N, C-alpha and C positions, 0 to 999 in steps of 0.2 A: 276917379282919381285913385281909388284903392288899387284898381288893377295896374294903373300906371306905376305906382310904387312897387308893386309886385314884380312887374317887368324890370325895373331899374334895379331892384334887390338881386334878381335873377342874373342880370348883365354884371353887376358889381362882384357877385360870387364867382361867375364864370372867369372874369378877368383876374380876380384874386388868386384862384386856384391854379390857372393855366399859366402863370407868369412868375417872374422874379420881382415884380413890382412890390414895394413896401406899401404900408397903408396910406402914407401920405400921397404917393403917386396915384394909387387908385381913387382917392379923394379928389385929386385935380382933374383926372379924367371924367370922374362923375360929375364935377361942377361944370365942366365943358359940355358934357352930354345934356345937363339939365338946361344950360343956357341954349343950346341948340333947340331942345324941346319948346322952351318958352318962347323963342323967336318964331318957330313954326306954328305954334298954337295961336300966337296973336295975328299970324297971317291967315288964320281960318281953318287950320287943320285940327282934326279931332286928337284927343290924347294918344290913341292907339296909332293914328297916321303919323303924328309927329314923332312918336318913339321909333317907329320903323324907319322913317326917313333919317332921323338923327343918328340912329346906329350905323346906317350905311354911310353917312358923312363921316362918322368917326373912324370908319374903316380906312379912309384916307390918311388918317393920322396914326392910327395903331393897328398893327397887324391882327391882334387879338380880337379887337372889335370887328374887324372884317371877318374873322372866322367865326365869331358868334353870330354875325349876320347870315353868314352862309348856312350855319347849322340850325338857326332858329328862324330864318326868314319865311320858310314856307308856313310854319305855324303861325307867325305874326299875321301873315296875310289872311290865313284861315280865320283868325279872330276878327279881322276886319269884316269878314263875310259872316261871322258867327253873331248869334243873338247879342243885342247890347245889353248892358247891365241895367238894373232897375234905376240907378241914378242917371244913366244916359237916357233911357227912355222917357223919363219924367213921369212915370206912372205912380212912383212912390209906393211904399208899404208893399213890397213884393211879396213877402210871406203871407201878408193878410189878404191880399188878393187871391192867392193860391188857396188859402183856407175857405175863403168864400165860395170860390168855383168848385172846389172838391166837395164841400158840404152840398152845394147846390146839385151836383152830380149824385151823390149819395142819396140825397133826399129824393130826387126824380126816380132813381132806381127803386127806393123803398115804396114810394107812392104807386108806381106802376106795378110792382109785386103784389101790393095789397089790394089794388084794383082788379088784378088778375086772379087773385086768390092762389097764387103760386106758393108753395109747391102741391097743394091739395088739388088744385086744377091746373091744366096746362094749356091756357089759350095760345093759339097760334100768333095772335097779334103782338104778344110780348116778345116772343123771339124775333119777329120781323123788326120791331121798333127798338130792340135793345141798343143798337149803335147810335140811334138818334137821340137817345137819353143822355149821351156823354159827349159824342164828337163835336156837336155845335158848341158846347162849353169849352172844349179844348181849342176849337178854332178861335173862339172869342178871347181865349187867354193869349194866343199868339198875335191876334189882330191888335190887341191892346198893347202888348209889348213892342210890336213893330210899328205902331202908330199908323195903322191904315187910314186912308182918307174915308170920308163918308161913302163916297162912290165905290171904293174897294170894299168897304164893309157890306155895302148893299149888294154888290156882285157876288160876294161870299155867302150871303143869307139866301139868296135866291134858290140855288141848287139844293140847299137843305130843305126849303119849303116845298120844292117841287117833289123831292124824294119823299117827304112825310106824306104828302097828298097821294101820290101815285100808288105807294106801297099799301095804303090803308082803303083806297077805293077799288083797287083791283078784286073782282069777285072769285077769289081763288076756291078750288075745290077743297073740301076738308082733307087735311093730310096730303095734299098734292105735292108733286115734285117741284114744280114752280116756285111754290111758297118757300120750300126749304132752300131752293137755289138762291132766291132773293135774301133770305136770312143769312146765307153763307157769304154772298157777294157784296151785299150792302155795306158791311164794315170795311171792305177793301175800297170801294168807291168812296166812302167817307174819309178813309185814312189819306187817300190821294187829295181830296178836297182840302184837308188840313194843311197839305203842303203850300197851298196858295197864301194863307197869312204867315205861314213859317218862313217862306222865301221873300216876304214883304211885298207880295204881288208881282215879283219878277219870274214869271213861269219859265221864260226862254233862257234863263241863265243857267248854263250846264253845271257851272261850279256850285251854284246854289242847290241844284237838284241833287248833286252828289253829297252836299252837306246834309240835305234832308234824308238821304239814304243813311248816313252815318248816324243822324239823330234817331232814325227809326231802330237801328240796331241797338244804340245805347239805351233808348227807351225801353226796349224789350228786356234788356239786362236788368234795368231798375226795377221794372214791373215784376218780373220774376223774383228778384230779391225782396221786394215788398210783399209778394204773394206768400213766399216761403216764411218770411218773418211773421207775417200776419197768421199764417196757418198755425205756426208754433204758439203764438200769443193765444189764439183762439182755443187750441187745444189744452194749454195750461189753465186758462180761464175756466173752461168746462170742468176740468178736474178738481180745481180749487173750489168751485161752487157746488160740486156734487153732493157734499154732505148737506147742503141746505135744501136738497130736493129739486134743484133747478133742472130744467129740461134742457139738455145739450143741444138737441134737434132744433128747439125753438130759438135758442140763442144763435145757432148757426144761420136759421132762416133770416134773422134780422141783421146779423153782422156781415155775412157773405156778399150779398147783392150790393150793400151800400159800400163795403170795403173795396170790392172789385171796381166799382164805378169811380169812387173817389181817388183810387190809386192810379187811374189813367191820368189825371190832372197832376197828382203829386209826383209821379214818374217823370212827366215832361218838365216839371219845375226842377227836379234834381238833375236832370240832364243839362238844363240851361245853367244852373247854379254850380255844378260840379263838373263842367266840362273836361277840365284838364285830367282829372282823375280817370275818367272813363276813356279818354283819348289815349291814356297810358295802358288801359286794360284792352283796348280793341286790338292792337298788334298781337298781344299775348293770346287772346282767345282765338284769334284767327290762326296763329301758329299751332295751338293745340287742336282745333276741331277740323281744320282743312285736311291734315294728313290723316285723321281718323276717317273722315267721310271719304277721302280718296281712297283708302284701303277697302273700306266697306263697299263703295259703289264699284270699284274694280272687281272685287271678288264676286258681287252679284252679277255683274255683266258678264263676266267670263262664265260663271256657272250656268246661268240661264241660257246663254248663247251655245255652249257646248252640249248641255244635256237636252236642249231643244224644248225645255219647259216654258220659254218665252211665249209659245203659241198656245199655252193652256192656262192663261191667266184667268182666275174666276173674278166675279165682280168686286169682292172684297179686297182681293190683292191688287186689282187695278187701282182701286181707291188709295191703298196704302202707297203704291208707287207714285201715284199723282201727287200726294201729300209730300212724299220724299223729294220729288223733283222741285216742287215748290220751295222746299227748305233748301235745297242745294243752290237754286238761283239766288235766294236771299243771302246764303253764305257767301257766294260769289261776289254779290253786290257789296256786302259788308267788308269782305276782304279787299276789294278795290278801293273802298273809301278809306280803309285803315293804312293803305299802302303810301309810301313816299313816292310821289310821281316822277321824282327826278332820280331815283335809284336805278341802278343797272339791273337787268334780269338776273335773278337769283333762283336758288332751289325752290322757294316757296312758289314762284310763279310756275315752275315745272310741275310741282304738286297740284296746283290749282288746274293745270291743263289736264293732268290726269283725272281730276274730279269732274271737269267739264266734258271730257271725252266719254268717260264712263257713263255720266248721266245722259249723255246723247245716245249712246248705244241702248240703254234701258229705255229712254223715251221712244226710240224707233220701234222696239219690240212692244212696248205698251200701246203705242199708237196703231201697230199692225193688229194687235189683239181686238183693240176697240173697233177698228173698221170691219174687222171680220164679223164681231157681234152685231154691228149695225147692219151689215149685209144679210146676217141671218135673222135677226129680230126686229130690224127696222129702227127708225129714229124715236128717240124718247127725249124729254128734256135733259135727263141726267147724261145720257150718252153724248148728246149734241154738245152740251157744256164741256164735258170732259175731252172730246175731240178737239174743240176750239182751243181750249187750254193747253193741250199737247202740242197742238200745230204752233201756237205761240212760243212755247218753250223750244220746240224744235228749231225754229227760225233764230231765237235768241242764243241757244247753245251752240248751234252750228257756226254762226258767224263769230261768236265769242271765241269758239276754238281756233278758228282760221286767224283771227287777229292775235290770239295768244301765240301761235306758231309764228307768225311773222315778227311779233315783239321779240320773241326768244332768239330768232334768227338774226335780229338787228335790222330787218327790213321795214319795220313800222315802229311807231312810238307808243309808249304807254297811254298817251293822250288819246289816241284814236280808240283804243280799247275802252277807255273810261268814257269817252264821248258816245260810244255806241250804247253803252248801258244807260246813260242818263237820257239818250234820245228815245231808247225803248220804253221807258216808264210811262209815257202817256198812251202807249199802245196797250200796256196791261190795264192801266186805269180805264180806257175806252172799253175794253172787254168786260170788266166789271159792271159797268153802266149799261152795256148791251144786255148782259144777263138779267139785270134788275129791271130794266125798262122794257125790253123787246120780247124776252122769252115768255113771260106770262101770256100775253095776248097771241103770240105766234103759236103756242101750244095750248091754246083755248083754255088757260088757267089750270090745267090738270095737274 
């Protein structure tokens, strides 16, 4: 109900500012709008659905309402797909639930740290299982908010159980490459698994997949902000307690693991609760970072191509470029999720095409260098995983560039570009699963 009142207040403000109506006229229009909403909710529509339909109906009476519907209609539909409020989900005690889950994640991380003797000892099982300490709780958070059925909850739990068993029964060689690959790829697989409850069990809905992409970007923003704020607070705490003889390293050992784990849940809750704020941030961040990445990637692509340095990548530099290409893919996805699908092609679309094209050139050079290393030194788990990832990125970036060109020329719609990216997400998830499940036995757990 609170969100409905907020939407009505926004509509009233829009009509009042953009018209010559006096206060009484606006009140009469609002009464009519509320009557429409009441009739629609009695007919079985939710508050959000009733507001959206009522605004569209008001457009037949008042041109300003029709203009409001045109400007805000897409956002209203996003809200219908977006997470329901605490009142609507019926779970109650929203912040209490978050506190319980965040404390559970923090406790699990601390118990695992103590059991492993970290940082005095560095047992490999702790690194492998780090994501399993938190992501099941994050999945439970969304399963509860989306009110998944018992069957859906069981389907959600099974992959977590299988992953926990597999990664802990595999006989890895001590310090082997496959164990590190599992530790790096399991969080990716777990994050895609969280998408199932986030989307309410509707995995085939492309609109919900894009909404999950948007959530991922917004969650990252909040997590970084929490991390920065927590780091400042921890530093000040250590300085304040220094005269007492408190050991700053010991304080950090207790605070950092629990804080990092609990912040995963808190950041997700903040995205759910403050969605409008971050939706306003998303286009701004995209406008800032996309041109910067485009300039950096274009410079790097031209430099390496002209100087011939692309054929002399060493192992460390190949890893840096792989990480960079993954970041670029994430930036492209987030940029698409923040864009108005109905808007005509603009300068940001052209800049994004430069970003994708430059990344594609770098990916081809990196892939060539990797294939050359394999031809010279043979297959290893790391090289195979890197080549597989670069091939996936090559396919994604190539088709994205083609669809972007067609969109800019007016031969295709933005919807096709957006749908290509959402359809490709399961491919990325499947690759992470392959690395976690297949690579260790394939390479004899070395």
